[in-house]
N, C-alpha and C positions, 0 to 999 in steps of 0.2 A: 083209104090211106095205104092199104097194103099194096095197091097198084103203084102208088107213088114211091113207096119204099123199094119195091122191086126194080124200079127204073133208075134208082140212084146207085152211085158208086161209093164204096168204102173209102173214107179219108183216114180215120184213125179210131182207135178205141181199145177196149179191153173187156174184162168180165162184167163190169157194171155199166159202162157208157159206150156209146158208139156215135160217131159223126159220119154222116153220109152227105154227098153232094150230087146235084143234077149234072148232066153232061156240060151244060152251059155255065155252071157254077153260079146261077142266079137264085137257086133255092138250096138250102141245106136242111138237114134233119138231124136234130140232136136228141138222142134216145137215152133215157135212164132205164136200163133194162130191168133192174131189180124192182122198180116201182111201176113198170109198164107204162111209162109216161114218155110222150114225144112232143117236142116243140119244133114246129116248122118255121124256118127263118127265111125271110126274103125282104127286099127293100131296105128300109131304115133299120129293121131288126137285124138283118144280116150284116149291115155296115157296123153296127154296134158290137155284134158278136165277133167280127173279125178284129176290131180294135182291142177287145178284151182278150181274145185268143192270143194275139201277138204280145200283149202286155204280160199275160201269165207265162207264155213261153220264154220271154226275156227274164222275168223275175225268178222263175223256178225252172231253170234249164234241166235239172236232174229229175223232174217229175215224169212219171210214166203217163201215157195217154189217158188212162183212167183218172189219175190224180189231176191232170190238167183240166179235163172235162168236168170232173166233180167240182173243182174250184170255180169254174165258170158257171156251172149249173147253180151252185149255191149263191154266188155273189151276183149273178146276172139276172136273177128272178125268172129263170126259165121254167121252174116248176109252176109258177103262177101262169106263165104264158101257155104252158102245156095244158093246164087245167082249163084255162079260158078257151083255148082252141077246141078242147074236147067237149065243153059245154055247147059251143056254137055248132059243132058237128051233130050233136044230139038234138038240139032245139031248133 
C-alpha cells in the first residue's frame, strides 16, 4: 500500500486526516492518521464518497479539511471499510 500512497497526490487534509488521489482520479485514499487506518476508494465507493464530500462541503462551508474528512469518515462508515480492506490484505 505504501507504493500506492507514494504515487498519489495530496487533495486536502490536516493533522488527523488526509485525502489523496491518483493522477487519473479513479482511486482515492482516505487516511485517518491518528488511528493509522486507510480506506481505498474506487468505483461505487468513490462515487458515494464524492456525493458525501460535496454534501458536507455545502452543509458546513466553514469546516476545515480535517473537520470535513472527520465528518465523512464517521458518517460514511470508512473506518469499517478500512478495517475490512486491512483484513483482506492480511488474509
